[in-house]
matplotlib code that plots the C-alpha trace (Angstrom):
import matplotlib.pyplot as plt

x = [10.4, 13.1, 12.2, 14.0, 15.7, 14.7, 15.8, 13.4, 15.0, 13.2, 12.3, 14.3, 12.2, 13.2, 11.6, 8.2, 8.8, 9.5, 6.4, 4.3, 5.9, 4.9, 1.3, 1.2, 2.7, 0.7, -0.9, 2.4, 4.1, 1.2, 1.6, 5.4, 5.8, 2.6, 2.5, 6.1, 7.8, 9.5, 12.2, 12.0, 14.8, 15.1, 11.7, 12.9, 12.6, 16.0, 15.0, 12.0, 11.2, 8.3, 9.9, 10.6, 13.8, 15.3, 14.3, 15.9, 19.1, 19.4, 19.1, 21.6, 24.2, 23.7, 24.5, 21.3, 19.7, 16.1, 14.4, 10.6, 9.4, 5.9, 4.0, 2.5, -0.6, -1.8, -4.8, -6.9, -8.1, -10.5, -10.3, -13.1, -13.9, -16.2, -17.2, -20.7, -20.7, -19.7, -22.4, -25.1, -24.0, -24.2, -27.7, -29.0, -27.8, -29.4, -32.7, -32.7, -32.2, -34.9, -37.3, -36.8, -37.3, -40.6, -42.1, -45.3, -46.1]
y = [-32.4, -29.9, -26.4, -23.6, -21.2, -17.7, -14.5, -11.6, -8.3, -5.4, -2.7, 0.4, 3.2, 5.9, 3.7, 4.1, 7.9, 8.2, 6.1, 8.4, 11.5, 10.1, 9.7, 13.2, 14.7, 12.7, 15.7, 17.5, 14.3, 13.7, 17.2, 17.0, 13.3, 12.2, 8.5, 7.8, 5.7, 7.8, 6.7, 8.5, 8.7, 11.1, 12.6, 13.7, 12.3, 11.0, 9.4, 9.1, 7.5, 6.0, 2.5, 1.1, -0.6, 2.7, 4.5, 1.7, 1.9, 5.6, 4.8, 2.0, 4.3, 6.7, 3.8, 4.2, 1.3, 0.9, 3.8, 3.8, 3.2, 4.5, 4.8, 8.3, 8.4, 11.4, 12.8, 11.0, 7.5, 5.4, 1.7, -0.3, -3.9, -5.4, -8.9, -7.6, -6.2, -9.6, -11.3, -8.9, -9.4, -13.2, -12.9, -10.8, -13.4, -16.2, -14.2, -13.3, -17.0, -18.1, -15.5, -16.6, -20.3, -19.5, -17.4, -19.1, -18.3]
z = [10.9, 11.6, 12.7, 11.0, 13.3, 12.6, 14.1, 14.4, 13.9, 15.5, 13.0, 14.0, 15.6, 13.1, 10.4, 12.1, 12.6, 8.9, 8.0, 10.2, 8.6, 5.1, 6.2, 7.8, 4.6, 2.1, 0.4, -0.2, -1.4, -3.8, -5.3, -5.6, -6.6, -8.3, -9.2, -8.1, -5.5, -2.8, -0.4, 3.0, 5.5, 8.5, 7.6, 4.1, 0.6, -0.4, -3.7, -6.0, -9.4, -11.2, -10.9, -7.5, -8.6, -9.7, -6.5, -4.6, -6.6, -5.8, -2.1, -2.4, -4.0, -1.0, 1.4, 3.4, 5.2, 6.1, 4.3, 4.0, 0.5, -0.4, -3.6, -3.9, -6.0, -7.9, -6.1, -3.5, -4.1, -2.0, -2.2, -0.7, -0.4, 2.1, 2.9, 3.4, -0.2, -1.5, 0.6, -0.6, -4.2, -3.8, -2.2, -5.1, -7.6, -5.6, -5.2, -8.9, -9.9, -7.4, -8.7, -12.3, -11.4, -9.5, -12.4, -13.7, -17.3]

ax = plt.figure().add_subplot(projection="3d")
ax.plot(x, y, z, "-o")
ax.set_aspect("equal")
plt.show()
């Protein structure tokens, strides 16, 4: 089996600075660009659109490489999934089935 030779390119440091800036300014971005993709470069929004492809096209026309793309949701959303939740749900189903099978009428 042949191994493919890959080259790892290090992500430029300004990319991480822009990403941190987006997190720090999430509230303001949410108010100004609700439910849109934003492209961030040098700690500023350089393009935005509801469709990622159109936002990317705007960036491409500007000739900018490695911007940060973030989807900015309207308001504040909390997404949660826990393996424990899944386990508890499965246990309740098993317990319920067991309880039904042990019922004596």
